C-alpha positions as semicolon CSV with decimal commas, in nm:
position;residue;x (nm);y (nm);z (nm)
1;M;8,946;10,274;11,585
2;K;9,239;10,173;11,808
3;K;9,334;9,905;11,557
4;A;9,309;10,152;11,268
5;T;9,524;10,403;11,456
6;L;9,788;10,137;11,519
7;V;9,795;10,034;11,155
8;F;9,834;10,393;11,038
9;G;10,113;10,433;11,289
10;F;10,298;10,144;11,125
11;V;10,246;10,303;10,783
12;F;10,389;10,632;10,903
13;I;10,687;10,462;11,066
14;Y;10,752;10,277;10,740
15;L;10,752;10,602;10,542
16;F;10,968;10,777;10,799
17;M;11,230;10,503;10,818
18;F;11,260;10,421;10,449
19;H;11,230;10,768;10,304
20;P;11,535;10,988;10,377
21;W;11,295;11,278;10,347
22;V;11,507;11,585;10,266
23;S;11,843;11,460;10,383
24;Q;12,026;11,704;10,157
25;C;11,867;11,999;10,344
26;Y;11,898;11,867;10,699
27;E;12,192;11,723;10,882
28;D;11,981;11,466;11,066
29;G;11,781;11,382;10,754
30;S;11,435;11,463;10,893
31;P;11,276;11,807;10,931
32;K;11,063;11,899;11,228
33;M;10,708;11,968;11,117
34;P;10,435;12,197;11,256
35;L;10,188;11,912;11,311
36;D;10,250;11,553;11,415
37;M;10,240;11,359;11,089
38;E;10,101;11,035;11,233
39;T;9,813;11,211;11,408
40;L;9,747;11,421;11,100
41;Q;9,731;11,124;10,867
42;D;9,505;10,935;11,104
43;S;9,260;11,228;11,127
44;L;9,233;11,243;10,746
45;S;9,195;10,867;10,698
46;C;8,864;10,787;10,863
47;V;8,595;11,048;10,925
48;R;8,238;10,993;11,029
49;G;7,982;11,271;11,030
50;E;7,615;11,306;11,108
51;T;7,400;11,055;10,921
52;K;7,177;11,226;10,670
53;S;6,816;11,126;10,618
54;D;6,796;10,877;10,334
55;R;6,656;11,055;10,030
56;G;6,590;10,721;9,869
57;W;6,691;10,577;9,536
58;P;6,718;10,624;9,246
59;R;6,893;10,958;9,273
60;A;6,945;11,220;9,003
61;I;7,254;11,416;9,105
62;E;7,330;11,747;8,938
63;Y;7,698;11,838;8,924
64;E;7,959;12,041;8,739
65;H;8,199;11,830;8,535
66;E;8,547;11,975;8,487
67;V;8,782;11,872;8,208
68;Y;9,130;12,012;8,151
69;D;9,233;12,068;7,792
70;F;9,610;12,030;7,814
71;R;9,661;12,136;7,452
72;K;9,492;12,471;7,514
73;D;9,591;12,483;7,881
74;A;9,234;12,561;7,980
75;L;8,972;12,420;8,217
76;H;8,625;12,354;8,077
77;H;8,307;12,329;8,286
78;E;7,989;12,145;8,193
79;K;7,666;12,095;8,387
80;K;7,559;11,728;8,402
81;I;7,314;11,494;8,575
82;F;7,408;11,148;8,701
83;V;7,138;10,895;8,786
84;M;7,220;10,623;9,039
85;A;6,951;10,354;9,039
86;S;7,026;10,215;9,385
87;K;7,270;10,265;9,670
88;P;7,608;10,129;9,554
89;V;7,745;9,864;9,789
90;R;8,021;9,727;9,562
91;I;8,246;10,018;9,470
92;I;8,574;10,027;9,276
93;P;8,792;10,341;9,251
94;H;9,010;10,360;8,939
95;A;9,257;10,619;9,068
96;V;9,468;10,683;9,377
97;G;9,308;11,012;9,480
98;V;8,958;10,865;9,461
99;S;9,071;10,561;9,662
100;E;9,209;10,787;9,934
101;I;8,889;10,994;9,952
102;L;8,671;10,682;9,963
103;W;8,897;10,526;10,225
104;A;8,812;10,817;10,453
105;I;8,435;10,846;10,397
106;C;8,309;10,506;10,281
107;P;8,262;10,195;10,497
108;R;8,557;9,979;10,390
109;E;8,349;9,667;10,320
110;R;8,191;9,851;10,026
111;L;8,531;9,898;9,856
112;I;8,578;9,570;9,672
113;A;8,896;9,628;9,464
114;F;9,173;9,881;9,402
115;N;9,402;9,964;9,113
116;E;9,776;9,893;9,126
117;F;9,882;10,252;9,195
118;S;9,666;10,270;9,508
119;A;9,875;9,980;9,639
120;D;10,209;10,143;9,548
121;P;10,375;10,353;9,825
122;E;10,536;10,574;9,561
123;F;10,188;10,700;9,469
124;S;9,955;10,623;9,760
125;F;9,946;10,708;10,130
126;I;9,726;10,404;10,200
127;A;9,931;10,156;9,995
128;D;10,004;9,907;10,274
129;L;9,642;9,905;10,389
130;V;9,515;9,861;10,034
131;K;9,755;9,570;9,980
132;K;9,620;9,397;10,291
133;R;9,261;9,455;10,191
134;G;9,287;9,387;9,816
135;P;9,216;9,263;9,564
136;I;9,443;9,464;9,333
137;F;9,400;9,502;8,958
138;R;9,605;9,673;8,690
139;S;9,456;9,992;8,556
140;K;9,382;9,848;8,211
141;Q;9,243;9,514;8,331
142;T;8,885;9,601;8,245
143;E;8,774;9,238;8,224
144;L;8,895;9,177;8,578
145;V;8,714;9,489;8,701
146;I;8,395;9,373;8,530
147;G;8,440;9,030;8,687
148;Y;8,424;9,183;9,035
149;Q;8,065;9,281;8,951
150;P;8,075;9,633;9,095
151;D;7,767;9,849;9,137
152;L;7,978;10,154;9,059
153;V;8,326;10,235;8,928
154;F;8,475;10,580;8,989
155;T;8,690;10,694;8,696
156;V;8,889;11,014;8,635
157;F;9,007;11,209;8,331
158;Y;9,307;10,980;8,271
159;S;9,121;10,649;8,313
160;G;9,112;10,599;7,937
161;A;8,830;10,602;7,684
162;D;8,870;10,230;7,608
163;F;8,835;10,137;7,976
164;K;8,518;10,343;8,009
165;E;8,371;10,207;7,684
166;K;8,418;9,847;7,798
167;L;8,244;9,927;8,128
168;K;7,959;10,079;7,932
169;Q;7,931;9,773;7,706
170;A;7,920;9,548;8,014
171;K;7,647;9,772;8,161
172;I;7,866;9,856;8,458
173;S;7,771;10,191;8,606
174;Y;8,064;10,432;8,625
175;F;8,102;10,793;8,727
176;D;8,375;11,007;8,573
177;L;8,503;11,256;8,827
178;G;8,694;11,440;8,557
179;Y;8,981;11,668;8,647
180;F;9,069;11,777;8,998
181;G;9,400;11,890;9,140
182;T;9,354;12,182;9,379
183;I;9,245;12,145;9,739
184;E;8,919;12,328;9,661
185;S;8,837;12,089;9,377
186;I;8,920;11,793;9,602
187;K;8,674;11,917;9,865
188;K;8,410;11,960;9,596
189;Q;8,472;11,611;9,462
190;A;8,458;11,460;9,811
191;L;8,112;11,612;9,862
192;L;8,001;11,485;9,522
193;V;8,129;11,133;9,592
194;G;7,947;11,143;9,926
195;K;7,617;11,220;9,751
196;I;7,665;10,945;9,495
197;I;7,739;10,671;9,751
198;G;7,493;10,795;10,014
199;E;7,759;10,909;10,265
200;E;7,696;11,284;10,260
201;G;7,752;11,322;10,633
202;N;8,095;11,161;10,617
203;A;8,194;11,369;10,314
204;E;8,092;11,689;10,491
205;A;8,291;11,578;10,796
206;L;8,599;11,523;10,576
207;V;8,570;11,871;10,426
208;K;8,531;12,017;10,774
209;T;8,839;11,826;10,890
210;I;9,036;11,956;10,592
211;D;8,937;12,316;10,665
212;E;9,005;12,292;11,038
213;T;9,339;12,120;10,983
214;I;9,452;12,386;10,739
215;Q;9,360;12,654;10,992
216;G;9,550;12,468;11,264
217;L;9,856;12,429;11,041
218;R;9,857;12,797;10,948
219;K;9,844;12,899;11,314
220;K;10,172;12,713;11,365
221;L;10,350;12,904;11,088
222;P;10,581;13,195;11,173
223;S;10,499;13,548;11,058
224;T;10,709;13,660;10,764
225;T;10,744;13,997;10,593
226;K;10,841;13,840;10,262
227;P;10,686;13,511;10,143
228;I;10,927;13,232;10,050
229;R;10,939;13,165;9,675
230;V;10,939;12,793;9,595
231;L;10,983;12,623;9,260
232;Y;10,893;12,258;9,205
233;Y;11,117;12,126;8,926
234;D;11,016;11,787;8,787
235;E;11,178;11,557;8,533
236;G;11,203;11,703;8,183
237;G;11,204;12,053;8,328
238;Y;10,829;12,061;8,391
239;I;10,695;12,319;8,637
240;P;10,345;12,321;8,797
241;G;10,134;12,635;8,783
242;K;9,812;12,784;8,916
243;S;9,575;12,489;8,865
244;S;9,813;12,228;9,009
245;N;9,813;12,051;9,343
246;F;10,147;12,217;9,422
247;E;9,982;12,559;9,405
248;S;9,736;12,447;9,674
249;I;10,017;12,304;9,887
250;C;10,196;12,639;9,868
251;N;9,878;12,837;9,941
252;I;9,808;12,629;10,251
253;I;10,139;12,733;10,408
254;R;10,144;13,084;10,259
255;V;10,443;13,056;10,028
256;I;10,471;13,147;9,660
257;N;10,463;12,882;9,390
258;V;10,704;13,035;9,140
259;G;10,538;12,853;8,849
260;A;10,205;13,023;8,921
261;E;10,384;13,352;8,987
262;Q;10,528;13,335;8,636
263;G;10,189;13,277;8,473
264;I;10,193;12,899;8,426
265;K;9,841;12,755;8,440
266;S;9,879;12,377;8,459
267;W;10,227;12,246;8,373
268;S;10,491;12,396;8,148
269;Q;10,845;12,303;8,043
270;I;11,123;12,554;8,111
271;D;11,496;12,569;8,049
272;Y;11,779;12,645;8,290
273;E;11,794;13,009;8,178
274;A;11,433;13,062;8,288
275;L;11,500;12,888;8,619
276;L;11,799;13,117;8,679
277;K;11,598;13,424;8,581
278;W;11,315;13,337;8,820
279;D;11,573;13,263;9,092
280;P;11,356;13,091;9,360
281;D;11,455;13,077;9,725
282;V;11,404;12,701;9,734
283;I;11,386;12,435;9,462
284;I;11,192;12,115;9,529
285;V;11,262;11,801;9,325
286;P;11,127;11,443;9,346
287;Q;11,339;11,224;9,571
288;E;11,328;10,935;9,326
289;S;11,493;11,143;9,051
290;H;11,855;11,250;9,009
291;L;11,756;11,611;8,948
292;R;11,927;11,754;9,256
293;E;12,268;11,639;9,137
294;Q;12,197;11,763;8,784
295;L;12,092;12,109;8,898
296;I;12,385;12,151;9,136
297;A;12,636;12,041;8,870
298;N;12,500;12,271;8,598
299;E;12,726;12,569;8,527
300;I;12,437;12,794;8,419
301;L;12,272;12,753;8,759
302;S;12,586;12,802;8,968
303;H;12,476;13,157;9,058
304;A;12,116;13,067;9,142
305;K;12,017;13,158;9,497
306;A;11,885;12,811;9,587
307;I;12,198;12,641;9,451
308;K;12,439;12,868;9,638
309;K;12,249;12,831;9,966
310;G;12,205;12,453;9,937
311;K;11,827;12,483;9,912
312;V;11,761;12,217;9,651
313;C;11,553;11,973;9,851
314;E;11,426;11,626;9,766
315;I;11,078;11,515;9,867
316;P;10,929;11,165;9,816
317;G;10,715;11,164;9,503
318;V;10,401;11,056;9,690
319;Y;10,391;11,401;9,851
320;L;10,424;11,576;9,515
321;S;10,170;11,374;9,316
322;V;9,897;11,369;9,583
323;D;9,546;11,467;9,474
324;S;9,336;11,393;9,781
325;Q;9,289;11,521;10,137
326;Y;9,644;11,398;10,206
327;M;9,765;11,713;10,031
328;I;9,774;11,855;10,383
329;L;10,046;11,601;10,470
330;S;10,249;11,748;10,184
331;A;10,189;12,101;10,311
332;N;10,296;11,995;10,662
333;L;10,619;11,842;10,529
334;L;10,695;12,140;10,306
335;A;10,635;12,376;10,599
336;G;10,893;12,184;10,798
337;I;11,142;12,233;10,516
338;L;11,076;12,599;10,447
339;Y;11,026;12,722;10,802
340;E;11,298;12,506;10,951
341;E;11,401;12,751;11,224
342;A;11,046;12,781;11,359
343;F;10,999;12,420;11,473
């Protein structure tokens, strides 16, 4: 554990040194946060709970599969049963969020390969560690995945029908986790993954850690009479709503996600007039974009509260795209931005 802690320390230092964080909102370029980020990340990266009695294999696992219909902007639920013939010891996650959950609850020797985005620091909090462990495959390299001879591949709703069909043809067992984006759905998926791989105790420990950490973070927040209204503005003018990860991030630190406030369910595209009408206290944009400059230079938005007060803040994209337990890191960072005078 000392070695793991040291490695995660290096990862945090890397992120801190090479990401200017929200330099446009802070003179020194780095906000003070309620919780120590290195300690927080370490606590969410490797959890071990009470070992459950082995129920034996095969296992028939009942679960609720969720799929988001983006055309109708609606979430569909379906009851399913997944049969796992034997305990999987060669596991491959096909998405970043799944990799990060497995990294925390699964013995690392059972994770035999990772997709390219899990090894990319723009998308993954464990990128450097994944690179060292390897091997790495591209998301559409099905033949390479099959060649690793996994017992189980975890896919998600955007893994692609062709990828899944090729796994099926090769008789490679895969489990589709479907759609998840909120912190509650992430906890539910962690428990489900734990059942499938036989690590229920670790999964329960992760969920407990998530809940306790959220409580600890909230205790650090100042009391406010009027919640801060925050709008996350992404490229193309897309705004996240109620079923997004950003809604959960905002809920954790008790601020208002303006997209959800305005009735957006998943993601919706808005124009500058709508942004001005909604008039958020703070606007968050991805650090890797040039949106801050565009918003500040736009004449329509010159009277917007966030523009006038210099509250258009850039955050590294990894904190905005997160769909794992590391969502709490995003909430911790955002709290440092929004409650700057309290820390």
